[in-house]
C-alpha positions as a Python dict, from the first residue, in 0.01 Angstrom:
ca = {
    (1, 'M'): (0, 0, 0),
    (2, 'L'): (-336, -116, 131),
    (3, 'Q'): (-510, -20, 453),
    (4, 'A'): (-527, -263, 744),
    (5, 'S'): (-810, -517, 730),
    (6, 'L'): (-765, -624, 1093),
    (7, 'Q'): (-689, -442, 1412),
    (8, 'K'): (-344, -526, 1545),
    (9, 'N'): (-335, -764, 1841),
    (10, 'D'): (-7, -956, 1826),
    (11, 'R'): (-67, -1148, 2147),
    (12, 'K'): (-408, -1279, 2043),
    (13, 'A'): (-291, -1347, 1687),
    (14, 'G'): (14, -1535, 1814),
    (15, 'W'): (-200, -1757, 2036),
    (16, 'L'): (-459, -1825, 1764),
    (17, 'I'): (-196, -1900, 1502),
    (18, 'G'): (-3, -2122, 1743),
    (19, 'I'): (-308, -2316, 1857),
    (20, 'F'): (-446, -2359, 1506),
    (21, 'S'): (-107, -2471, 1372),
    (22, 'F'): (-62, -2718, 1658),
    (23, 'V'): (-412, -2864, 1614),
    (24, 'V'): (-364, -2908, 1239),
    (25, 'F'): (-24, -3071, 1296),
    (26, 'A'): (-169, -3303, 1564),
    (27, 'V'): (-459, -3406, 1341),
    (28, 'V'): (-229, -3482, 1048),
    (29, 'V'): (9, -3685, 1266),
    (30, 'T'): (-285, -3875, 1415),
    (31, 'L'): (-411, -3964, 1067),
    (32, 'D'): (-128, -4215, 1030),
    (33, 'R'): (-284, -4415, 1314),
    (34, 'V'): (-650, -4384, 1214),
    (35, 'S'): (-833, -4532, 918),
    (36, 'L'): (-1200, -4562, 836),
    (37, 'N'): (-1311, -4881, 667),
    (38, 'V'): (-1605, -4740, 474),
    (39, 'K'): (-1726, -4849, 132),
    (40, 'L'): (-1813, -4545, -75),
    (41, 'P'): (-1984, -4537, -415),
    (42, 'F'): (-1686, -4355, -567),
    (43, 'D'): (-1310, -4390, -586),
    (44, 'V'): (-1171, -4227, -269),
    (45, 'H'): (-854, -4134, -458),
    (46, 'I'): (-1055, -3854, -616),
    (47, 'F'): (-952, -3662, -302),
    (48, 'A'): (-584, -3714, -388),
    (49, 'L'): (-643, -3591, -743),
    (50, 'F'): (-830, -3290, -604),
    (51, 'N'): (-537, -3222, -371),
    (52, 'A'): (-290, -3233, -659),
    (53, 'V'): (-503, -2993, -863),
    (54, 'V'): (-540, -2759, -564),
    (55, 'N'): (-166, -2765, -498),
    (56, 'A'): (-89, -2690, -862),
    (57, 'T'): (-344, -2408, -859),
    (58, 'V'): (-193, -2265, -541),
    (59, 'A'): (152, -2272, -705),
    (60, 'V'): (18, -2074, -1001),
    (61, 'L'): (-158, -1830, -767),
    (62, 'L'): (163, -1779, -569),
    (63, 'V'): (356, -1692, -885),
    (64, 'A'): (78, -1461, -1005),
    (65, 'A'): (63, -1293, -663),
    (66, 'L'): (439, -1241, -661),
    (67, 'L'): (426, -1082, -1006),
    (68, 'A'): (130, -865, -901),
    (69, 'V'): (305, -729, -592),
    (70, 'K'): (624, -661, -789),
    (71, 'K'): (414, -450, -1028),
    (72, 'G'): (250, -264, -737),
    (73, 'R'): (-90, -423, -793),
    (74, 'Y'): (-159, -472, -424),
    (75, 'I'): (-533, -539, -442),
    (76, 'L'): (-477, -813, -700),
    (77, 'H'): (-194, -953, -487),
    (78, 'K'): (-422, -965, -183),
    (79, 'R'): (-702, -1136, -376),
    (80, 'L'): (-466, -1397, -520),
    (81, 'M'): (-313, -1470, -181),
    (82, 'M'): (-651, -1494, -9),
    (83, 'T'): (-763, -1735, -282),
    (84, 'A'): (-450, -1943, -221),
    (85, 'L'): (-531, -1948, 152),
    (86, 'V'): (-892, -2058, 94),
    (87, 'L'): (-778, -2329, -147),
    (88, 'S'): (-526, -2446, 111),
    (89, 'I'): (-807, -2489, 362),
    (90, 'A'): (-1002, -2690, 105),
    (91, 'F'): (-686, -2895, 48),
    (92, 'L'): (-654, -2966, 420),
    (93, 'V'): (-1013, -3093, 445),
    (94, 'S'): (-970, -3310, 136),
    (95, 'Y'): (-631, -3437, 258),
    (96, 'I'): (-785, -3547, 587),
    (97, 'A'): (-1071, -3720, 403),
    (98, 'H'): (-828, -3903, 174),
    (99, 'K'): (-602, -4015, 458),
    (100, 'L'): (-900, -4143, 659),
    (101, 'L'): (-1067, -4324, 371),
    (102, 'A'): (-782, -4446, 150),
    (103, 'G'): (-515, -4548, 394),
    (104, 'E'): (-152, -4559, 291),
    (105, 'A'): (-1, -4638, -46),
    (106, 'R'): (362, -4742, -78),
    (107, 'F'): (574, -4634, -370),
    (108, 'G'): (666, -4937, -579),
    (109, 'D'): (396, -5167, -435),
    (110, 'A'): (285, -5290, -778),
    (111, 'N'): (78, -5581, -646),
    (112, 'H'): (-93, -5361, -382),
    (113, 'D'): (-26, -5599, -93),
    (114, 'G'): (96, -5322, 136),
    (115, 'L'): (458, -5438, 116),
    (116, 'V'): (735, -5342, -123),
    (117, 'S'): (930, -5659, -201),
    (118, 'D'): (1290, -5665, -318),
    (119, 'A'): (1167, -5739, -670),
    (120, 'E'): (932, -5438, -659),
    (121, 'K'): (1215, -5216, -530),
    (122, 'L'): (1436, -5339, -812),
    (123, 'A'): (1161, -5264, -1065),
    (124, 'V'): (1139, -4896, -965),
    (125, 'G'): (1513, -4859, -909),
    (126, 'G'): (1652, -4516, -820),
    (127, 'L'): (1313, -4356, -875),
    (128, 'R'): (1215, -4478, -528),
    (129, 'M'): (1492, -4272, -366),
    (130, 'I'): (1391, -3964, -567),
    (131, 'Y'): (1032, -4014, -453),
    (132, 'V'): (1136, -4054, -89),
    (133, 'V'): (1347, -3736, -96),
    (134, 'I'): (1067, -3534, -257),
    (135, 'L'): (809, -3681, -19),
    (136, 'I'): (1013, -3620, 298),
    (137, 'T'): (1099, -3261, 206),
    (138, 'H'): (737, -3201, 108),
    (139, 'I'): (606, -3339, 439),
    (140, 'V'): (860, -3158, 658),
    (141, 'L'): (805, -2823, 488),
    (142, 'A'): (426, -2870, 483),
    (143, 'A'): (440, -2929, 860),
    (144, 'I'): (652, -2618, 916),
    (145, 'I'): (492, -2374, 672),
    (146, 'L'): (144, -2324, 820),
    (147, 'P'): (235, -2082, 1102),
    (148, 'F'): (461, -1892, 862),
    (149, 'I'): (176, -1854, 614),
    (150, 'L'): (-58, -1738, 889),
    (151, 'F'): (191, -1490, 1041),
    (152, 'T'): (275, -1353, 696),
    (153, 'S'): (-95, -1309, 623),
    (154, 'Y'): (-154, -1149, 962),
    (155, 'R'): (124, -895, 903),
    (156, 'A'): (-39, -803, 571),
    (157, 'L'): (-389, -782, 719),
    (158, 'I'): (-270, -538, 987),
    (159, 'A'): (-71, -343, 723),
    (160, 'E'): (271, -397, 878),
    (161, 'W'): (437, -398, 540),
    (162, 'P'): (806, -414, 640),
    (163, 'A'): (738, -714, 869),
    (164, 'H'): (513, -874, 604),
    (165, 'K'): (778, -835, 336),
    (166, 'K'): (1053, -966, 565),
    (167, 'I'): (872, -1289, 657),
    (168, 'A'): (726, -1334, 307),
    (169, 'R'): (1081, -1370, 172),
    (170, 'Y'): (1097, -1701, 358),
    (171, 'T'): (732, -1803, 347),
    (172, 'W'): (679, -1767, -28),
    (173, 'P'): (953, -2006, -149),
    (174, 'L'): (867, -2267, 115),
    (175, 'W'): (496, -2251, 35),
    (176, 'F'): (572, -2260, -338),
    (177, 'Y'): (795, -2568, -293),
    (178, 'V'): (520, -2748, -99),
    (179, 'A'): (261, -2651, -363),
    (180, 'V'): (478, -2772, -653),
    (181, 'T'): (595, -3097, -491),
    (182, 'G'): (238, -3195, -394),
    (183, 'P'): (135, -3275, -754),
    (184, 'I'): (473, -3441, -817),
    (185, 'V'): (416, -3673, -520),
    (186, 'Y'): (64, -3748, -648),
    (187, 'I'): (186, -3830, -999),
    (188, 'M'): (455, -4060, -860),
    (189, 'I'): (238, -4245, -603),
    (190, 'S'): (-96, -4267, -785),
    (191, 'P'): (-7, -4582, -984),
    (192, 'Y'): (26, -4760, -649),
    (193, 'Y'): (-317, -4669, -511),
    (194, 'R'): (-539, -4970, -442),
}
């Protein structure tokens, strides 16, 4: 196992993780009420594509990190997980930019009028329900997972391996699900971007 990278301070870590997680959650919730009407010289949906690529990359990194730790390659595991964390921060910044600049797209809105008519619903059929289920589970788990990721990382950085391993059993599959469903949501909604 690796040596601690941080000095243990559960109280301070708990407060920092809690505050950071709350602020991120509040910002993301607020994004549904805020939109910038700015004309840019590029397609703002490039942020959504970037987010999908980042999510897919994070999913691959999570699998590689899991395989590395199972083989006892702890330094490689740490590097892969830290890369996944950094990419997740880049994702968050890009996600905020996309939400602010692009507004909302609705699945099935083929004429891009902001409404999904009965005819448009009929055209996409049961695929709309599949999209909604994937989207809702993705959003709920994405909202929940951040403090788990941060606490799991903290336990590793202070070298509390039993606690790290215990929480990672829950964190890893949730984070992996969010990372995999992100690109799926993008692929499904991107035809309806304006």
